[in-house]
Structures are given as structure tokens and as C-alpha cells.
C-alpha positions in Angstrom: -10.1 -11.9 -9.7 -13.7 -11.0 -7.9 -16.3 -12.5 -10.5 -19.3 -11.0 -8.9 -22.3 -8.4 -9.9 -19.4 -5.6 -9.8 -18.6 -6.8 -13.2 -21.6 -5.1 -14.6 -20.3 -1.6 -13.6 -19.2 0.1 -16.6 -15.4 1.1 -16.3 -15.6 5.0 -16.2 -13.3 5.5 -13.3 -9.7 6.3 -14.0 -8.0 6.7 -10.5 -4.6 8.3 -9.4 -3.6 6.2 -6.1 -1.6 8.5 -3.9 0.5 6.9 -1.3 3.3 7.5 1.3 4.5 3.8 2.0 3.9 1.1 -0.6 5.6 -2.3 -1.4 8.3 -3.7 -1.2 7.5 -2.6 2.1 5.0 -5.1 4.0 2.6 -5.0 7.0 -0.1 -3.0 8.0 -1.6 -0.4 5.9 1.0 -1.1 3.1 0.0 -4.3 2.7 -4.2 -3.7 2.6 -3.0 -0.9 0.0 -1.6 -2.9 -2.6 -4.1 -5.8 -1.9 -6.8 -3.0 -2.7 -5.1 -2.0 -5.5 -5.0 -5.3 -7.2 -8.4 -6.4 -6.3 -10.3 -3.1 -7.7 -8.3 -2.6 -10.9 -10.5 -5.1 -13.1 -13.3 -2.6 -12.6 -11.5 0.7 -13.2 -10.7 2.2 -16.8 -7.1 3.3 -15.3 -5.4 3.3 -12.3 -1.8 4.4 -11.5 0.2 4.4 -8.2 2.4 7.1 -7.4 4.7 6.5 -4.4 8.2 7.5 -2.9 10.9 5.7 -4.5 12.0 2.9 -2.4 15.6 1.4 -2.9 14.9 -2.1 -4.5 11.5 -1.5 -5.6 11.9 -2.2 -9.3 11.8 -5.8 -9.1 8.6 -5.4 -7.6 7.1 -2.7 -9.5 7.9 -5.0 -12.9 5.7 -7.6 -11.3 2.9 -5.6 -10.0 -0.3 -5.8 -12.4 -0.9 -1.8 -11.9 1.3 0.9 -13.2 3.6 2.5 -10.4 5.0 6.0 -10.6 7.9 6.3 -8.5 9.4 9.9 -7.5 12.9 9.9 -5.8 12.5 12.6 -2.9 15.5 14.4 -1.3 16.3 13.8 2.3 14.7 16.9 3.6 11.4 15.1 2.9 12.1 12.1 5.2 11.3 13.9 8.5 10.1 11.8 11.0 7.1 14.2 12.2 4.5 13.8 9.3 3.3 17.3 9.5 6.8 18.4 8.3 7.5 15.6 6.1 4.2 15.8 4.1 4.5 19.5 3.6 7.9 19.3 1.7 6.9 16.0 0.0 3.9 17.7 -1.7 5.8 20.9 -2.5 8.2 18.6 -4.1 5.9 16.5 -6.1 3.0 18.4 -6.9 3.9 19.4 -10.4 4.4 15.7 -11.2 0.9 14.8 -9.6 -0.5 17.4 -11.7 1.1 16.3 -15.1 -0.1 12.5 -14.2 -3.7 13.8 -14.0 -3.7 15.7 -17.1 -1.9 13.0 -19.2 -4.0 10.3 -17.9 -7.4 11.9 -17.9 -7.9 11.1 -14.0 -11.0 11.9 -12.8 -10.4 10.3 -9.1 -7.6 10.9 -6.8 -7.6 8.5 -4.0 -5.2 9.6 -1.0 -4.3 7.0 1.6 -3.5 9.5 4.2 -5.7 12.6 5.5 -2.8 14.6 6.4 -1.1 14.2 3.4 -4.1 14.6 1.2 -4.8 18.0 3.1 -1.6 19.4 1.3 -2.5 18.4 -2.2 -6.2 19.2 -2.4 -6.1 23.2 -2.9 -3.4 22.5 -5.8 -5.5 19.8 -7.4 -8.6 21.7 -7.2 -7.2 25.0 -8.4 -5.7 22.8 -11.2 -9.1 21.0 -12.1 -12.5 21.3 -10.3 -13.7 18.4 -12.0 -11.4 16.0 -10.6 -12.9 14.0 -7.4 -10.9 13.3 -4.3 -11.5 10.5 -2.2 -9.2 9.9 1.1 -9.1 6.9 3.0 -7.8 6.8 6.8 -6.6 3.7 7.8 -7.6 3.6 11.6 -7.6 7.1 13.3 -5.7 7.0 17.1 -6.8 9.1 19.8 -4.5 12.1 20.9 -2.9 10.0 23.8 -1.8 7.2 20.9 -0.1 10.0 18.7 3.7 9.5 18.6 4.0 13.1 17.5 1.8 15.5 19.4 2.8 18.4 17.1 1.3 16.6 14.1 -1.8 15.5 15.6 -2.5 18.9 16.9 -1.7 20.6 13.3 -3.1 18.0 11.5 -6.7 18.2 13.4 -6.8 22.1 12.3 -5.3 21.6 8.9 -7.7 18.6 7.6 -10.8 20.6 8.0 -9.7 23.2 6.0 -9.2 21.4 2.7 -11.5 18.4 3.1 -12.2 16.0 0.2 -15.5 15.0 -1.6 -15.7 11.8 0.8 -13.7 10.1 3.4 -13.4 6.3 3.4 -12.7 5.3 7.1 -11.3 2.0 7.4 -12.5 0.5 10.7 -9.4 -1.4 12.4 -10.8 -1.0 15.5 -9.2 1.9 16.9 -10.5 5.2 17.8 -12.2 6.9 14.5 -14.8 8.9 16.1 -12.7 12.2 15.9 -12.3 11.9 12.2 -16.1 11.4 11.7 -16.6 14.4 14.0 -14.5 16.6 11.9 -16.2 15.1 8.6 -19.8 16.1 10.1 -18.7 19.7 11.0 -17.5 20.3 7.4 -20.5 18.5 5.7 -18.1 16.1 4.2 -19.8 12.6 3.8 -18.1 9.4 5.3 -18.2 5.6 4.8 -17.0 2.9 6.9 -15.0 0.4 5.4 -13.1 -3.0 6.9 -10.5 -4.9 5.8 -10.5 -7.3 2.6 -9.6 -10.8 3.3 -8.8 -13.1 0.6 -10.5 -16.1 1.8 -9.3 -18.5 -1.0 -5.5 -17.5 -0.2 -6.3 -17.4 3.7 -8.2 -20.9 4.4 -7.5 -24.1 6.6 -5.1 -26.8 5.4 -7.0 -30.0 5.5 -4.0 -32.2 4.8 -1.6 -31.1 7.8 -1.1 -33.7 10.3 -2.4 -32.5 13.9 0.2 -31.6 16.2 0.7 -32.8 19.9 1.8 -29.3 20.5 -0.4 -26.3 21.8 0.6 -23.4 19.7 -0.5 -19.9 20.5 0.3 -17.6 17.7 0.9 -14.0 18.4 0.3 -12.8 14.6 1.1 -9.2 14.6 4.9 -7.9 14.6 5.3 -7.3 18.2 5.7 -3.7 18.1 4.6 -1.8 21.6 1.0 -0.7 20.4 0.4 -4.6 20.1 1.6 -5.2 23.9 3.3 -8.3 23.0 4.9 -8.1 26.9 1.3 -9.0 28.0 1.1 -11.8 25.9 4.2 -13.1 28.0 2.9 -12.4 31.1 -0.6 -14.6 29.8 1.3 -17.4 28.6 3.2 -17.6 32.3 0.0 -18.1 34.0 -1.4 -20.0 31.5 1.7 -22.6 31.6 1.2 -22.7 35.7 -2.4 -24.1 35.2 -1.6 -26.8 33.0 1.0 -29.6 32.8 2.3 -29.6 29.3 5.5 -28.6 28.3 4.4 -28.6 24.6 3.1 -25.4 24.8 4.7 -22.5 22.9 4.0 -18.9 22.1 4.9 -17.6 18.5 5.6 -14.2 17.7 6.1 -13.3 13.8 8.3 -10.3 12.5 10.4 -10.7 15.6 13.8 -9.9 14.2 14.5 -7.3 16.5 13.1 -8.2 19.6 15.7 -8.3 22.3 13.6 -6.8 24.9 11.0 -9.6 24.5 13.4 -12.3 24.7 15.3 -11.2 27.7 11.6 -11.0 29.2 10.3 -14.5 28.6 14.1 -15.4 30.0 13.6 -13.4 33.2 10.0 -14.8 33.4 11.7 -18.6 33.0 9.7 -19.4 29.8 12.1 -18.9 27.2 11.9 -22.6 26.3 8.1 -21.9 25.4 8.4 -18.9 23.6 9.7 -18.8 19.4 10.5 -15.5 17.7 10.3 -16.2 14.0 11.3 -13.8 11.2 8.9 -11.7 9.0 6.6 -14.5 7.1 4.5 -13.8 3.8 3.3 -16.4 1.3 2.9 -19.9 2.0 5.0 -19.5 5.0 2.4 -17.4 6.6 -0.4 -19.6 5.7 1.7 -22.8 7.2 2.5 -21.0 10.4 -1.3 -20.0 10.9 -2.3 -23.5 10.3 0.0 -24.9 12.8 -1.3 -22.8 15.4 -4.0 -23.9 17.9 -5.2 -20.7 19.0 -4.2 -17.1 17.9 -4.5 -14.0 20.4 -4.5 -10.1 20.0 -3.3 -8.6 23.4 -3.3 -4.9 22.4 -5.5 -2.4 24.5 -5.8 -0.1 21.5 -7.1 -2.3 18.5 -7.2 -6.1 17.7 -9.3 -5.9 14.8 -6.6 -5.6 12.1 -5.8 -7.9 9.0 -3.8 -10.3 11.0 -6.6 -11.5 13.4 -9.0 -11.8 10.6 -6.6 -13.8 8.5 -6.6 -16.4 11.0 -10.2 -16.3 11.3 -10.4 -17.0 7.5 -7.9 -19.9 8.5 -10.4 -21.4 10.8 -8.3 -20.4 13.9 -10.2 -19.5 17.3 -9.0 -16.0 18.4 -8.8 -14.9 21.9 -8.7 -11.3 22.2 -9.3 -8.1 24.1 -12.5 -6.2 23.3 -11.2 -2.7 23.8 -14.0 -0.5 24.2 -16.1 -3.1 22.6 -14.4 -2.3 19.2 -14.1 -6.2 18.5 -18.3 -6.6 19.0 -18.8 -5.7 15.2 -16.6 -9.0 14.4 -17.0 -11.3 17.1 -19.4 -13.0 18.8 -18.7 -14.1 22.4 -18.0 -17.8 22.6 -19.4 -18.2 18.6 -16.9 -17.3 16.2 -14.1 -15.8 19.0 -13.8 -14.9 22.7 -13.7 -11.6 23.8 -12.0 -10.5 26.7 -12.6 -7.3 29.1 -9.6 -5.0 28.1 -6.5 -5.8 30.3 -8.4 -8.6 31.9 -5.3 -11.4 32.0 -6.7 -13.9 34.3 -10.1 -14.0 32.0 -7.7 -14.4 29.1 -5.9 -17.1 30.6 -8.8 -18.9 31.5 -10.3 -18.8 28.2 -6.9 -20.5 26.7 -7.2 -23.2 29.1 -10.8 -23.8 28.1 -9.4 -24.1 24.6 -6.7 -26.1 25.7 -9.4 -28.7 27.3 -12.0 -28.6 24.6 -10.6 -29.2 21.0 -14.1 -29.5 19.9 -15.0 -26.1 20.9 -11.7 -25.0 19.0 -12.8 -26.3 15.9 -16.3 -25.2 16.4 -15.6 -21.5 17.2 -12.7 -21.7 14.3 -15.3 -23.0 11.6 -17.9 -20.2 12.4 -15.1 -17.5 12.2 -13.9 -18.2 8.8 -18.0 -18.3 8.1 -18.0 -14.8 9.7 -15.1 -13.5 7.0 -16.6 -15.0 4.2 -19.9 -13.3 4.8 -18.7 -9.9 6.3 -15.1 -9.0 5.3 -14.6 -10.5 1.7 -12.9 -8.5 -0.9 -16.0 -8.6 -3.1 -18.2 -6.7 -0.7 -15.5 -4.2 0.2 -14.7 -3.5 -3.6 -18.5 -3.1 -4.0 -18.6 -0.5 -1.5 -15.4 1.5 -3.1 -17.1 1.3 -6.5 -20.3 2.8 -5.0 -18.6 5.9 -3.6 -17.0 6.5 -7.0 -20.1 6.4 -8.5 -21.9 8.8 -6.1 -19.2 11.4 -6.4 -18.6 11.4 -10.0 
């Protein structure tokens, strides 16, 4: 629990948090939402999570410190196209949501999807104009990055019609200017927030015995947008510049990575690449702490939780600085290394430098953790969230 000046704030907010995805799923925005829910709960009068039912969620829900109301949804609510899925889902559950608001004296409804929120907002406002609505956008990819063009097109038309009282835009490094523009045109205030990192959990382990191997960690699930294929290319070139067989590229959450395995084999470096399953808890911490360098090779964004968690563990990170979006976190050669997007040769040279300079790895890693403590703590994040609640209520 955070013990800080936020303790002095009166517990006057009753929050209904509406999400489309929630644990026991893990990763990405799901993990972020669940951690935010736990961290902010001591400062709220009441908090309830409303989420779709997931098979096997009962065990997780019993152990979670915040009440979760699950709604089983029919198959027609599970369209892959968000614009259609969210339409059916909102119509199916709106009566339940309004009932929860009434029975629990909810004064803030906090959505974690701008598109999903736009369907609920007119119903909630028609039911009770005093209820305030906050919408959090977990990044905002540009048009070219949207998997479903129809959802992107209609979403941009629909969202301005039913704006919330406040947007919280999570800046994970992806393109967020479009959502800011939509909010500005409608006169809806917005605030930028960042990931909160638990620096008491993600921390260096001084008891580890230094390994002779040079381990390069790819900390994300190797999905296409994170460009794990570029990492293969980088490691191949890196290996050609050093004479060391004890180098490993490690992928996490690589349960279904047949194409990557094939690529590593075709490039002749399969003995230098490890594919691990999804890790969490102490296993994840140990994996990070056993790495020498952590890399981000996405051409879209490298400013997510995984990179910052590695920084909290005092690991030097080398990342592509996509459109300068990492510069708000990393100062080049001080607390990390920034590479021009797509500059593979520059990336390789930076790895060679860190390989040859253990002291530089330690210095950058130490500065990285200090950056996370100062700028990405949960205390800082919760203060921001509570100040927004205070402004709108």
C-alpha cells in the first residue's frame, strides 16, 4: 500500500470501473488495470470492477481485494471487430450497470476503453446526470496500426458524440495526438498519465551470482507489433562482431513462436536463442535480474511496462526511439540507450559497447532505477488519478 500525502485525502469517491478485459488474463493493459485497481483502492470509499465472465475467473476473483461483478455474455458479444462487439455488449449489460450505480451510490464511472465508453455514456447520463465519467485510453495507435479499419473509422466518429467528463491518456509511447485532438475539439479536458511501476517488487537482486553468459532479454510477448524478428537480425549481427558462444537472446511468453523458431534456425543462431513461456511473480523477476541487457525493437512503441520494469531492476535498456517517444523517459547514454528507429547497425554497436563495458552497464542500470523511482512510481500515479476525481466531482 502506498503511504504518502494521498492518505490525507477524504475517501469520498465511489468508483465503478468498467473493463472489457480483466484477469485472470495477463499482460499489457489488463495487468496495468488490475494493479491500478489495487493501488488506488485504499483511497476510495468504494470501488467495484465490472467485467465479462471468463472461465476459471472464480479463483482469481476470490483472492482479489476489490469486489468484481462478472457478467456472462452470449457468443454474439464476442465479435472480433470492436465496433460491433462493444455495441452488443453495452446493450446486453446496461441494465445491470445502472443497477450497480444505484445500489452502490456510485459517483464516478471509470471506463478503460474510449470506444466501449461511448456506448454507455448516453445511457448513464440519461439515468443520473450527477454521475461523472472518466475514460482511460491505454495508448492510441494511428490509423495504419489499427487491425480493423471499420472500428477505427466509426470509432473516430462515435467517440466525439458522447465525450466523458475527463480523458486520462496513458502515454505508452504510441501515437496519442489524435485522441487529444478529438478531445480538444469537443472541449473535453484530458490528462497524460504513465505506467505505475512497483519498485518494491521490481528491484535488483544483489544475491545473484554473476553469470559468465551475456543474456539479452526481449521482455515483451513476441507479437508482431513488438518486432521480435528484428531482434533476431540484431543478435545475428551482434554475434558476428564478438567471439563468444555464451550469448543468449531470450524471449518471454513465446508459447506459440514457431515462426520465430524457424527464423532463428534459418539464420543459424538457434543455439543462441531461448523461448520461454509466460512468466510472472518471482520467476519474472529472476529472469530480468539474470539478464545483462534488455531490448525494445518495436517500430511503434517501446515505452510499455516491460521496459520500465527492467529499468526498475537496474538493467540497461537499448530501444528504438520511435518518433522521439522514448525521450520523455530515457536520456541517451545516461539511463538507457536510444537508437534511431530501424537503425539495426546502431543497435548492434550499442550492444557491443555494453558487452565490452560492464561498468557502463552498471552505471546506466543504476540511473535507470532512479528514474523509475522518481518519475514512474505508483504514488505519483495515484495522486494524479485522485486529483482528476477531485476536479470533476
